[in-house]
GUMAR-109556 format. One record per residue (C-alpha): residue number from 1; x, y, z. Coordinates in steps of 0.02 Angstrom, whole numbers. Layout:
// GUMAR-109556
<rec><pos>NUM</pos><x>X</x><y>Y</y><z>Z</z></rec>
...
//
This chain:
// GUMAR-109556
<rec><pos>1</pos><x>5102</x><y>6879</y><z>5039</z></rec>
<rec><pos>2</pos><x>4958</x><y>6821</y><z>5112</z></rec>
<rec><pos>3</pos><x>4942</x><y>6676</y><z>5023</z></rec>
<rec><pos>4</pos><x>5105</x><y>6622</y><z>5048</z></rec>
<rec><pos>5</pos><x>5087</x><y>6677</y><z>5238</z></rec>
<rec><pos>6</pos><x>4922</x><y>6557</y><z>5223</z></rec>
<rec><pos>7</pos><x>5022</x><y>6402</y><z>5152</z></rec>
<rec><pos>8</pos><x>5149</x><y>6425</y><z>5278</z></rec>
<rec><pos>9</pos><x>5031</x><y>6425</y><z>5446</z></rec>
<rec><pos>10</pos><x>5037</x><y>6232</y><z>5424</z></rec>
<rec><pos>11</pos><x>5228</x><y>6218</y><z>5427</z></rec>
<rec><pos>12</pos><x>5242</x><y>6109</y><z>5262</z></rec>
<rec><pos>13</pos><x>5388</x><y>6021</y><z>5221</z></rec>
<rec><pos>14</pos><x>5354</x><y>6072</y><z>5043</z></rec>
<rec><pos>15</pos><x>5282</x><y>6253</y><z>4970</z></rec>
<rec><pos>16</pos><x>5202</x><y>6247</y><z>4803</z></rec>
<rec><pos>17</pos><x>5190</x><y>6400</y><z>4731</z></rec>
<rec><pos>18</pos><x>5106</x><y>6433</y><z>4572</z></rec>
<rec><pos>19</pos><x>5156</x><y>6595</y><z>4474</z></rec>
<rec><pos>20</pos><x>5180</x><y>6719</y><z>4635</z></rec>
<rec><pos>21</pos><x>5252</x><y>6865</y><z>4550</z></rec>
<rec><pos>22</pos><x>5082</x><y>6860</y><z>4417</z></rec>
<rec><pos>23</pos><x>5020</x><y>7034</y><z>4381</z></rec>
<rec><pos>24</pos><x>5132</x><y>7119</y><z>4526</z></rec>
<rec><pos>25</pos><x>5238</x><y>7281</y><z>4517</z></rec>
<rec><pos>26</pos><x>5410</x><y>7245</y><z>4460</z></rec>
<rec><pos>27</pos><x>5478</x><y>7306</y><z>4659</z></rec>
<rec><pos>28</pos><x>5343</x><y>7189</y><z>4746</z></rec>
<rec><pos>29</pos><x>5417</x><y>7048</y><z>4632</z></rec>
<rec><pos>30</pos><x>5581</x><y>7072</y><z>4702</z></rec>
<rec><pos>31</pos><x>5495</x><y>7088</y><z>4848</z></rec>
<rec><pos>32</pos><x>5419</x><y>6902</y><z>4833</z></rec>
<rec><pos>33</pos><x>5558</x><y>6827</y><z>4764</z></rec>
<rec><pos>34</pos><x>5668</x><y>6886</y><z>4914</z></rec>
<rec><pos>35</pos><x>5559</x><y>6798</y><z>5023</z></rec>
<rec><pos>36</pos><x>5545</x><y>6645</y><z>4941</z></rec>
<rec><pos>37</pos><x>5737</x><y>6654</y><z>4950</z></rec>
<rec><pos>38</pos><x>5749</x><y>6658</y><z>5119</z></rec>
<rec><pos>39</pos><x>5623</x><y>6533</y><z>5146</z></rec>
<rec><pos>40</pos><x>5752</x><y>6413</y><z>5057</z></rec>
<rec><pos>41</pos><x>5866</x><y>6484</y><z>5184</z></rec>
<rec><pos>42</pos><x>5769</x><y>6403</y><z>5316</z></rec>
<rec><pos>43</pos><x>5766</x><y>6241</y><z>5232</z></rec>
<rec><pos>44</pos><x>5602</x><y>6232</y><z>5142</z></rec>
<rec><pos>45</pos><x>5570</x><y>6137</y><z>4996</z></rec>
<rec><pos>46</pos><x>5478</x><y>6252</y><z>4878</z></rec>
<rec><pos>47</pos><x>5428</x><y>6197</y><z>4722</z></rec>
<rec><pos>48</pos><x>5399</x><y>6358</y><z>4620</z></rec>
<rec><pos>49</pos><x>5309</x><y>6360</y><z>4430</z></rec>
<rec><pos>50</pos><x>5344</x><y>6545</y><z>4363</z></rec>
<rec><pos>51</pos><x>5338</x><y>6610</y><z>4194</z></rec>
<rec><pos>52</pos><x>5467</x><y>6751</y><z>4233</z></rec>
<rec><pos>53</pos><x>5603</x><y>6629</y><z>4185</z></rec>
<rec><pos>54</pos><x>5744</x><y>6759</y><z>4258</z></rec>
<rec><pos>55</pos><x>5660</x><y>6785</y><z>4421</z></rec>
<rec><pos>56</pos><x>5637</x><y>6592</y><z>4451</z></rec>
<rec><pos>57</pos><x>5831</x><y>6555</y><z>4386</z></rec>
<rec><pos>58</pos><x>5914</x><y>6665</y><z>4494</z></rec>
<rec><pos>59</pos><x>5808</x><y>6615</y><z>4660</z></rec>
<rec><pos>60</pos><x>5802</x><y>6410</y><z>4615</z></rec>
<rec><pos>61</pos><x>5929</x><y>6288</y><z>4651</z></rec>
<rec><pos>62</pos><x>5865</x><y>6166</y><z>4505</z></rec>
<rec><pos>63</pos><x>5760</x><y>6205</y><z>4349</z></rec>
<rec><pos>64</pos><x>5640</x><y>6122</y><z>4224</z></rec>
<rec><pos>65</pos><x>5590</x><y>6202</y><z>4052</z></rec>
<rec><pos>66</pos><x>5407</x><y>6113</y><z>4001</z></rec>
<rec><pos>67</pos><x>5350</x><y>6152</y><z>3823</z></rec>
<rec><pos>68</pos><x>5182</x><y>6083</y><z>3763</z></rec>
<rec><pos>69</pos><x>5172</x><y>5957</y><z>3926</z></rec>
<rec><pos>70</pos><x>5340</x><y>5916</y><z>3908</z></rec>
<rec><pos>71</pos><x>5511</x><y>5924</y><z>3980</z></rec>
<rec><pos>72</pos><x>5634</x><y>5998</y><z>3854</z></rec>
<rec><pos>73</pos><x>5770</x><y>6058</y><z>3966</z></rec>
<rec><pos>74</pos><x>5811</x><y>6039</y><z>4151</z></rec>
<rec><pos>75</pos><x>5979</x><y>6046</y><z>4269</z></rec>
<rec><pos>76</pos><x>6036</x><y>6167</y><z>4394</z></rec>
<rec><pos>77</pos><x>5979</x><y>6326</y><z>4374</z></rec>
<rec><pos>78</pos><x>6163</x><y>6413</y><z>4352</z></rec>
<rec><pos>79</pos><x>6173</x><y>6305</y><z>4198</z></rec>
<rec><pos>80</pos><x>6016</x><y>6330</y><z>4126</z></rec>
<rec><pos>81</pos><x>6055</x><y>6530</y><z>4142</z></rec>
<rec><pos>82</pos><x>6217</x><y>6477</y><z>4051</z></rec>
<rec><pos>83</pos><x>6127</x><y>6382</y><z>3903</z></rec>
<rec><pos>84</pos><x>6117</x><y>6474</y><z>3743</z></rec>
<rec><pos>85</pos><x>5954</x><y>6406</y><z>3690</z></rec>
<rec><pos>86</pos><x>5868</x><y>6434</y><z>3860</z></rec>
<rec><pos>87</pos><x>5946</x><y>6610</y><z>3857</z></rec>
<rec><pos>88</pos><x>5883</x><y>6662</y><z>3699</z></rec>
<rec><pos>89</pos><x>5708</x><y>6576</y><z>3704</z></rec>
<rec><pos>90</pos><x>5656</x><y>6611</y><z>3876</z></rec>
<rec><pos>91</pos><x>5795</x><y>6757</y><z>3953</z></rec>
<rec><pos>92</pos><x>5762</x><y>6872</y><z>3798</z></rec>
<rec><pos>93</pos><x>5944</x><y>6912</y><z>3825</z></rec>
<rec><pos>94</pos><x>6092</x><y>6881</y><z>3702</z></rec>
<rec><pos>95</pos><x>6222</x><y>6778</y><z>3749</z></rec>
<rec><pos>96</pos><x>6355</x><y>6913</y><z>3786</z></rec>
<rec><pos>97</pos><x>6255</x><y>6997</y><z>3917</z></rec>
<rec><pos>98</pos><x>6250</x><y>6855</y><z>4023</z></rec>
<rec><pos>99</pos><x>6379</x><y>6954</y><z>4182</z></rec>
<rec><pos>100</pos><x>6214</x><y>7050</y><z>4245</z></rec>
<rec><pos>101</pos><x>6093</x><y>6915</y><z>4235</z></rec>
<rec><pos>102</pos><x>6109</x><y>6863</y><z>4420</z></rec>
<rec><pos>103</pos><x>6119</x><y>7062</y><z>4459</z></rec>
<rec><pos>104</pos><x>5917</x><y>7077</y><z>4446</z></rec>
<rec><pos>105</pos><x>5851</x><y>6992</y><z>4597</z></rec>
<rec><pos>106</pos><x>5994</x><y>6968</y><z>4701</z></rec>
//
């Protein structure tokens, strides 16, 4: 949270966040993602690099999946959450579990 605050001190138009949830407890991760959502609502542009695919897709407008240095899938985050291959490979959920996907970080 200190790093995010420090980054906001200059009032940037674009905020780059690299793995803000890395090594944090689940409750803190939810808080961090909530802060990111609030920054978006304020009109800030955020470039988020995150291995927590479910969390990132839940709070993002658009997403890119990078494998071996190549963009392999891109599009609106909502569409990627519905993509069967993305869900199986990155979300660890079978396709039938889609109804609860938004509840974790909302």
